[in-house]
C-alpha positions as CSV (number, residue, x, y, z in Angstrom):
1,M,-5.7,-36.3,0.1
2,S,-6.5,-34.1,2.9
3,R,-5.8,-30.1,2.9
4,A,-2.8,-28.8,4.6
5,R,-3.7,-28.0,8.5
6,F,-0.7,-26.6,10.7
7,P,0.6,-23.5,12.9
8,V,1.3,-20.0,11.2
9,T,4.0,-18.4,13.3
10,V,5.4,-14.6,13.1
11,H,8.7,-14.0,13.9
12,L,9.8,-9.9,14.6
13,F,13.1,-8.7,13.3
14,F,13.9,-5.6,16.0
15,F,16.8,-4.0,14.3
16,R,19.1,-1.4,16.2
17,G,22.0,-0.9,13.6
18,N,23.6,-4.0,12.9
19,Q,22.1,-5.6,16.1
20,L,19.0,-7.9,16.3
21,L,16.8,-8.7,19.4
22,M,17.3,-12.0,20.4
23,L,16.0,-14.0,23.3
24,R,17.2,-17.8,24.7
25,R,13.8,-19.6,24.8
26,F,13.5,-21.4,28.2
27,N,10.8,-23.7,29.7
28,T,8.6,-23.8,26.4
29,G,8.9,-27.4,25.5
30,Y,10.2,-26.3,21.9
31,A,14.2,-25.4,21.3
32,D,14.7,-24.8,24.9
33,G,18.4,-22.8,25.6
34,Q,18.6,-21.8,22.0
35,Y,18.3,-18.1,20.7
36,S,15.5,-16.9,18.6
37,V,13.6,-13.6,18.0
38,P,10.8,-12.6,19.2
39,A,8.0,-14.6,18.2
40,G,4.2,-16.4,18.4
41,H,1.6,-18.2,16.6
42,L,-1.0,-16.5,15.2
43,D,-4.6,-16.6,17.0
44,G,-7.5,-17.7,15.4
45,G,-9.6,-14.6,13.5
46,E,-6.3,-12.5,13.9
47,T,-3.7,-11.2,10.6
48,V,0.1,-11.7,10.7
49,L,0.1,-7.7,10.8
50,Q,-2.1,-7.7,14.3
51,A,-0.5,-11.1,15.7
52,A,2.9,-9.1,15.3
53,V,1.3,-6.3,17.0
54,R,0.2,-8.3,20.0
55,E,3.8,-10.5,20.2
56,A,5.8,-7.5,20.5
57,E,3.6,-6.5,23.6
58,E,3.4,-9.8,25.0
59,E,7.2,-10.7,24.7
60,V,9.4,-7.9,24.4
61,G,6.6,-4.6,26.4
62,V,7.0,-2.8,23.3
63,R,4.4,-1.2,21.3
64,I,4.2,-0.9,17.7
65,A,1.7,0.1,15.3
66,A,0.8,-2.3,12.1
67,E,2.1,0.4,9.6
68,D,5.5,0.5,10.9
69,L,6.0,-3.4,10.0
70,S,7.3,-4.6,6.8
71,F,7.2,-7.8,5.1
72,S,11.1,-10.1,4.8
73,T,10.1,-13.6,4.0
74,V,8.2,-16.3,4.8
75,M,9.5,-19.8,5.4
76,H,7.8,-23.0,5.1
77,R,9.4,-25.9,6.8
78,I,8.8,-29.5,8.5
79,E,10.4,-30.2,11.6
80,D,8.0,-32.7,14.0
81,D,5.0,-31.0,12.3
82,E,4.7,-28.7,9.1
83,R,4.3,-25.0,9.5
84,V,4.5,-21.7,7.9
85,D,6.7,-18.8,9.8
86,F,6.1,-15.3,8.3
87,F,9.1,-12.8,9.4
88,V,8.6,-9.0,9.8
89,Q,11.2,-6.2,10.0
90,V,10.2,-3.6,12.9
91,R,10.9,-0.3,11.4
92,K,9.7,1.5,14.7
93,W,8.4,1.3,18.4
94,E,7.5,2.5,21.6
95,G,9.4,2.1,24.6
96,E,12.5,-0.4,25.1
97,P,12.4,-4.1,24.5
98,F,12.7,-5.8,28.0
99,N,11.9,-9.7,28.8
100,A,8.3,-9.6,29.4
101,E,8.0,-13.2,29.2
102,P,10.8,-14.7,32.3
103,E,8.5,-17.6,32.3
104,K,9.8,-18.5,28.7
105,C,12.4,-16.7,28.3
106,D,16.0,-16.7,31.0
107,D,17.6,-13.8,28.2
108,L,17.4,-10.9,26.2
109,R,20.0,-9.2,24.6
110,W,21.3,-7.1,21.3
111,V,23.6,-9.3,19.1
112,H,25.8,-8.0,16.5
113,I,24.0,-9.2,13.3
114,E,27.4,-10.9,12.0
115,Q,27.6,-12.9,15.2
116,L,24.6,-14.7,16.0
117,P,25.1,-16.9,19.2
118,E,26.1,-20.8,18.2
119,N,23.3,-22.2,19.7
120,T,20.7,-20.2,17.2
121,V,17.4,-22.0,15.9
122,E,18.6,-22.9,13.0
123,Y,15.7,-22.3,11.0
124,V,15.7,-18.5,12.5
125,R,19.5,-17.7,11.9
126,R,18.3,-19.0,8.0
127,C,16.0,-16.3,7.8
128,I,18.1,-13.7,9.0
129,A,20.2,-14.9,6.7
130,N,17.1,-14.6,4.1
131,H,16.5,-11.2,5.2
132,L,19.9,-9.4,5.0
133,N,20.4,-11.1,1.4
134,G,16.7,-9.8,0.3
135,I,15.5,-13.7,-0.2
136,R,12.0,-13.4,0.1
137,F,10.5,-17.0,0.1
138,D,12.5,-20.6,1.0
139,E,11.8,-24.3,2.4
140,F,13.3,-26.1,5.2
141,G,13.7,-29.2,6.3
142,W,11.8,-31.1,3.5
C-alpha cells in the first residue's frame, strides 16, 4: 500500500453582506464555463494561509493578511483524482476585487448567497452550503 499523494487546494470565501464573490472559470482545462470562488493549489513549502494570501492577489487583485482569514471547512474528494480542498473565509481585504487573470476567468461577480448560478461547480456549491451550516468536514465523490 502506498501513501496518499495528491493536490491540495485553498478556496477563498469573500462575503459582502449576503453576497459571495464568484468567478467563472475559463480556459483552465477544469470546469470551464462553471462558477467557483477564487482558489488555487498550494505551492511546495507554503502553508494553506500563505497560499490563500497569494491566490487573493493573483486572482482578484486584493491584499489580505493571514490573520484576517478564518477556517471554514475542508473537503476530501475524488473526481478524476483524489484531492483535499481547504475553504477559508476572508474577513478583511485591501482593494476592490477585479479579474486579475482574464486568461483564466471570463466573469467575476458578487452573487446573492441564496441565488448561486446554476452552473456552479458541484463540490464548491456543497462547501458553500457547508460553510453556511457550520459543517467543518465533508467527503465528496467516493
